[in-house]
C-alpha positions as CSV (number, residue, x, y, z in Angstrom):
1,X,32.4,57.8,-75.8
2,X,30.1,59.2,-73.1
3,X,31.4,61.4,-70.5
4,X,28.7,61.2,-68.0
5,X,29.3,57.6,-67.2
6,X,33.0,58.5,-66.9
7,X,32.3,61.0,-64.6
8,X,30.3,58.7,-62.5
9,X,32.8,56.0,-62.1
10,X,35.6,58.8,-61.6
11,X,33.5,60.2,-58.5
12,X,32.7,56.3,-56.6
13,X,36.2,56.0,-56.6
14,X,38.0,56.1,-53.1
15,X,41.6,56.8,-53.7
16,X,42.5,57.5,-49.8
17,X,41.0,54.3,-48.8
18,X,43.2,51.9,-46.7
19,X,41.5,48.9,-47.7
20,X,44.0,46.8,-49.4
21,X,43.5,45.5,-53.0
22,X,41.8,42.3,-53.1
23,X,44.1,41.7,-55.8
24,X,47.3,42.0,-54.3
25,X,46.4,41.8,-50.6
26,X,49.2,43.1,-48.1
27,X,50.5,40.1,-45.5
28,X,50.1,41.9,-42.6
29,X,46.3,43.2,-43.6
30,X,44.9,39.9,-44.8
31,X,42.1,38.0,-43.2
32,X,40.3,34.5,-44.0
33,X,37.1,34.9,-45.9
34,X,33.9,35.1,-43.8
35,X,36.2,34.7,-40.6
36,X,34.1,35.9,-37.4
37,X,35.3,38.9,-35.3
38,X,36.3,37.7,-32.4
39,X,34.6,38.9,-29.2
40,X,35.9,39.7,-25.6
41,X,34.3,39.0,-22.6
42,X,31.0,41.0,-22.0
43,X,31.2,43.9,-19.8
44,X,29.6,43.9,-16.8
45,X,26.4,46.3,-16.6
46,X,26.5,48.6,-14.5
47,X,24.1,48.0,-11.4
48,X,22.3,50.1,-8.9
49,X,23.5,50.3,-5.7
50,X,21.8,47.5,-3.5
51,X,21.9,46.7,0.1
52,X,23.9,44.2,1.6
53,X,23.0,40.6,1.0
54,X,21.2,39.1,4.3
55,X,21.7,35.0,4.9
56,X,18.4,35.1,5.9
57,X,15.4,34.8,3.5
58,X,12.5,37.3,3.7
59,X,9.5,35.9,5.2
60,X,6.7,36.9,2.3
61,X,3.8,39.2,3.4
62,X,1.2,37.4,5.6
63,X,3.4,34.7,5.9
64,X,2.7,32.7,9.0
65,X,6.2,31.4,11.1
66,X,6.2,27.9,11.6
67,X,6.0,27.0,15.1
68,X,9.3,25.0,15.9
69,X,8.9,21.7,16.9
70,X,9.2,20.4,20.1
71,X,11.1,16.9,21.2
72,X,9.1,13.9,21.6
73,X,5.9,15.7,20.5
74,X,3.9,13.2,18.5
75,X,0.4,13.4,16.7
76,X,-3.0,13.7,18.7
77,X,-4.3,10.8,17.1
78,X,-1.3,8.7,17.6
79,X,-1.4,9.8,21.0
80,X,-4.8,8.4,21.4
81,X,-4.1,5.4,19.1
82,X,-0.9,4.9,21.9
83,X,-3.5,4.6,24.6
84,X,-5.2,1.4,23.1
85,X,-8.5,3.3,22.8
86,X,-8.9,3.3,19.2
87,X,-7.2,3.6,15.8
88,X,-5.7,6.6,14.6
89,X,-8.0,6.6,11.8
90,X,-11.1,6.5,14.7
91,X,-9.0,9.1,16.7
92,X,-9.4,11.6,13.9
93,X,-13.3,10.8,14.1
94,X,-13.7,11.5,17.6
95,X,-11.1,14.7,17.1
96,X,-13.2,16.3,14.5
97,X,-16.7,15.6,17.0
98,X,-15.2,17.5,20.0
99,X,-14.9,14.8,22.3
100,X,-11.2,15.3,22.7
101,X,-9.6,18.1,25.2
102,X,-5.9,19.5,25.6
103,X,-4.8,20.9,28.8
104,X,-9.1,21.4,29.3
105,X,-9.3,23.2,26.1
106,X,-11.7,20.6,23.0
107,X,-9.5,20.5,19.9
108,X,-10.9,19.5,16.7
109,X,-7.7,20.8,14.7
110,X,-6.7,17.7,12.6
111,X,-2.8,17.0,12.8
112,X,-2.6,18.8,16.2
113,X,0.8,18.1,18.1
114,X,0.9,16.9,21.6
115,X,3.7,18.1,23.6
116,X,5.1,16.1,26.7
117,X,3.1,17.0,29.8
118,X,0.1,17.9,28.5
119,X,-2.7,16.1,29.9
120,X,-5.1,14.6,27.1
121,X,-9.0,14.2,28.0
122,X,-10.9,11.6,25.6
123,X,-14.7,11.4,26.2
124,X,-14.1,12.3,30.1
125,X,-11.5,9.9,31.0
126,X,-7.4,11.1,31.2
127,X,-5.4,8.8,28.8
128,X,-1.8,7.8,29.6
129,X,-0.4,6.4,26.4
130,X,1.6,2.8,26.6
131,X,4.9,2.3,25.0
132,X,4.4,0.0,21.9
133,X,5.0,-3.5,22.8
134,X,5.1,-6.6,19.6
135,X,5.6,-10.1,21.3
136,X,5.9,-13.7,19.1
137,X,4.6,-16.6,20.5
138,X,4.7,-20.3,19.3
139,X,1.7,-21.2,20.4
140,X,1.0,-24.7,21.8
141,X,-2.0,-27.0,21.2
142,X,-5.0,-26.7,23.7
143,X,-4.6,-22.6,24.2
144,X,-7.3,-20.3,22.3
145,X,-8.2,-16.6,21.4
146,X,-11.7,-17.0,22.7
147,X,-12.6,-14.9,25.9
148,X,-15.8,-17.2,26.6
149,X,-17.0,-17.9,30.0
150,X,-16.6,-21.0,31.6
151,X,-14.5,-22.3,28.3
152,X,-12.8,-25.3,28.7
153,X,-9.5,-24.6,27.4
154,X,-7.1,-21.8,28.6
155,X,-6.3,-18.5,27.0
156,X,-3.1,-17.5,24.9
157,X,-2.7,-14.6,27.1
158,X,-1.5,-16.9,30.0
159,X,1.7,-17.9,28.0
160,X,2.7,-14.2,27.6
161,X,1.7,-12.8,30.9
162,X,5.1,-12.3,31.8
163,X,6.1,-10.4,29.2
164,X,4.6,-6.9,29.5
165,X,2.7,-5.1,31.6
166,X,1.0,-3.0,28.8
167,X,-2.7,-4.3,27.6
168,X,-1.9,-6.7,24.5
169,X,-4.3,-8.6,22.4
170,X,-3.5,-11.1,19.5
171,X,-3.3,-10.0,16.2
172,X,-6.3,-13.0,14.9
173,X,-8.0,-15.9,16.2
174,X,-6.3,-19.3,16.6
175,X,-8.7,-22.2,18.1
176,X,-7.3,-24.7,20.6
177,X,-5.9,-27.4,17.5
178,X,-4.1,-24.8,15.6
179,X,-0.1,-24.1,16.7
180,X,2.2,-21.7,15.5
181,X,3.3,-18.2,15.3
182,X,0.9,-15.7,16.9
183,X,1.6,-11.8,17.4
184,X,0.5,-10.0,20.4
185,X,0.7,-6.3,20.7
186,X,-0.8,-3.4,21.8
187,X,-0.2,-1.2,19.0
188,X,-4.2,-0.8,17.7
189,X,-3.2,0.2,14.3
190,X,-1.5,-2.6,13.5
191,X,-4.1,-5.2,15.1
192,X,-6.3,-3.9,12.1
193,X,-4.2,-3.5,9.5
194,X,-3.5,-7.8,10.0
195,X,-7.0,-8.4,10.3
196,X,-8.1,-6.5,6.9
197,X,-9.0,-8.7,4.1
198,X,-7.3,-7.2,1.7
199,X,-4.0,-6.8,3.8
200,X,-0.8,-8.1,1.3
201,X,1.1,-10.0,3.9
202,X,1.8,-13.7,3.3
203,X,1.2,-16.4,5.9
204,X,2.5,-19.9,5.4
205,X,0.8,-23.0,6.9
206,X,1.5,-26.9,7.4
207,X,-1.8,-28.5,7.4
208,X,-2.2,-32.0,8.1
209,X,-5.3,-34.0,6.8
210,X,-7.1,-36.8,7.5
211,X,-6.1,-38.5,3.8
212,X,-3.9,-37.8,0.7
213,X,-4.8,-34.8,-1.3
214,X,-5.4,-35.8,-4.7
215,X,-3.4,-33.9,-7.2
216,X,-6.3,-32.5,-9.3
217,X,-7.8,-31.3,-6.0
218,X,-3.9,-29.7,-5.3
219,X,-4.3,-27.8,-8.6
220,X,-7.9,-26.8,-8.4
221,X,-7.0,-24.9,-4.9
222,X,-3.5,-23.5,-6.6
223,X,-6.1,-21.7,-8.6
224,X,-7.9,-20.2,-5.8
225,X,-12.0,-20.9,-4.8
226,X,-14.9,-19.1,-3.6
227,X,-15.7,-19.5,-0.3
228,X,-19.0,-18.2,1.0
229,X,-19.5,-16.1,-2.0
230,X,-16.1,-14.2,-1.3
231,X,-12.8,-14.8,-3.8
232,X,-10.0,-16.9,-2.0
233,X,-6.5,-16.1,-3.8
234,X,-4.3,-19.0,-3.0
235,X,-0.3,-17.7,-3.3
236,X,1.0,-21.7,-3.7
237,X,0.2,-24.8,-2.4
238,X,2.3,-28.1,-2.4
239,X,3.1,-31.4,-0.7
240,X,5.6,-30.9,1.7
241,X,8.9,-33.0,1.0
242,X,9.5,-36.1,2.5
243,X,6.4,-36.2,4.1
244,X,3.1,-38.2,3.4
245,X,0.8,-36.5,1.0
246,X,-1.7,-35.9,3.2
247,X,1.0,-33.2,4.8
248,X,0.4,-30.3,2.7
249,X,1.7,-26.8,2.4
250,X,-0.3,-24.1,2.0
251,X,1.1,-19.9,1.5
252,X,-2.1,-17.5,1.5
253,X,-2.4,-13.8,2.8
254,X,-5.4,-14.6,5.1
255,X,-4.5,-14.4,8.8
256,X,-7.5,-16.5,9.5
257,X,-7.1,-19.6,10.5
258,X,-10.7,-20.6,9.7
259,X,-10.4,-19.9,6.0
260,X,-7.4,-22.0,6.0
261,X,-9.8,-25.2,7.5
262,X,-12.5,-24.0,5.4
263,X,-10.4,-24.4,1.9
264,X,-10.0,-28.3,2.5
265,X,-13.2,-29.1,4.2
266,X,-15.0,-27.9,0.6
267,X,-13.0,-30.7,-1.1
268,X,-13.8,-33.3,1.6
269,X,-11.1,-33.5,3.6
270,X,-10.7,-33.2,7.3
271,X,-8.4,-30.7,8.9
272,X,-6.2,-32.5,11.7
273,X,-4.0,-29.9,12.0
274,X,-2.9,-26.5,11.3
275,X,0.6,-24.8,12.3
276,X,1.3,-21.3,11.5
277,X,5.3,-21.5,10.4
278,X,5.4,-17.8,8.8
279,X,3.6,-14.9,9.5
280,X,4.6,-11.5,7.5
281,X,8.2,-12.5,7.3
282,X,8.7,-14.0,10.9
283,X,9.5,-17.5,11.3
284,X,10.0,-19.8,14.5
285,X,13.6,-20.3,13.7
286,X,14.8,-20.5,17.4
287,X,11.6,-20.4,19.1
288,X,10.3,-23.4,20.6
289,X,6.9,-24.5,21.0
290,X,5.0,-22.3,23.9
291,X,8.0,-20.0,24.3
292,X,7.9,-16.2,23.4
293,X,10.2,-13.3,22.4
294,X,10.5,-9.6,22.0
295,X,10.3,-8.4,18.2
296,X,13.5,-6.6,17.1
297,X,13.6,-3.2,16.0
298,X,14.0,-3.9,12.1
299,X,11.3,-6.9,12.4
300,X,8.8,-4.1,13.8
301,X,10.0,-1.7,11.0
302,X,9.2,-4.2,8.6
303,X,5.7,-5.4,9.4
304,X,4.8,-1.6,9.2
305,X,5.9,-1.7,5.9
306,X,4.5,-4.9,4.4
């Protein structure tokens, strides 16, 4: 027997250890195998004394304080547009070129805000902005939007003369034989919007032809066509129910009545009458021929969003 090995074993023993024998665990100290030690809530680390927190947000270095907005102030380009001089986009060009003064001082800053009481001078003239007016007319025959001297037919402005004192204009053109919805406004931005070729609002026309429209021609028109080198997209075309096949319903985005006429003349049909029954969601409901009405606030919002 090797005494050295025995002595080594004796030296490694821990007689005074409180650890219980694995073969005979005591009831009070036994623990499940691999049990994780329970952890109590973490103690908050001591922090350095800080100054009382203020409700105000600290201003960053070199940060320019924003000017508080004044009631009823508007952007300079909109102020110019409201005066009927030009659109907002064109007003920006005039502002950048230095042709606009506010209270005698030239302003070239984009986004400059005009306050009540400010005097705006545009190219030597003091501007007076008008309230925006929107008037819908159900146009009768024998009135035109043209301003040619010596014209035989009366101008449509005669029909809305008592509606407002603002300087309004018609949105788009109508000849003497075209009837239906015609919008008037002094909002130059809206006039420009509805005369652009790529505008998105729909118009519906009832067209009377000199003869029945052939079904194959109707199908060709429905697919779209090219007129004077420009592609014309037709949203819908159909015969009008319970009417002769010379009465056609046409839906497209153009507000140019000449386009409507040209579509059918391209297929050798003579257009006798054109009646616009819907304009960008507006209809002739409760609006007899020759009468006008002011648009509601919701209708104005809808027109601006189409």
